[in-house]
N, C-alpha and C positions, 0 to 999 in steps of 0.2 A: 283496593290493593293497587300498588304501583310498582313498576320495575325499578330496581335500584342498582346502580353500578357498584360492583365490589371488586377489590383488587387484593390478591394474595401474592406476596413476594417471598420466596424461600430465602431465609437468612443464613441458616446453618443446619447441618445434619450430622448427628453423632450418636453412637450407642443406641440405635433404633428410635431416636427421637428427632423431631424436626421443629424448627422455630420459623414461624412465618410472620411477616409484617402485614397486617390487615388494614385496609383503608376503605371507608364508605363515606363519601362526601367529606364532611369536616371531622368525622370520627376516625381515629386510628389507634392501633395498639399492636403488641406482639403476642402471638398465640403459640403455645407449645402443644404438640400432639405426639402420641406414641406411634409405634410401628404400624398399628392398625387404623390410624387416623382419628382415634378418640382424643378429645381435648383433655390435656393434663392441667394446663394453667391458662386462664383467661383473666389477666390482671384487672382488679377492681370488680370482677364478677364472681369468679370461683376458682378453687384449686381442687383437683381431684385427690381424694384421700383413699389410700389402699387399705 
């Protein structure tokens, strides 16, 4: 196991949702979370279905 630098930058916040830009080394994406911090959308990985 090794320590990895991660960066989260808040891009926008509206209607109880937040969008963050996530970066880890060469990988980066935008992640959307709900008001409780649960991930709603992680592009290329999953989308939460209600």
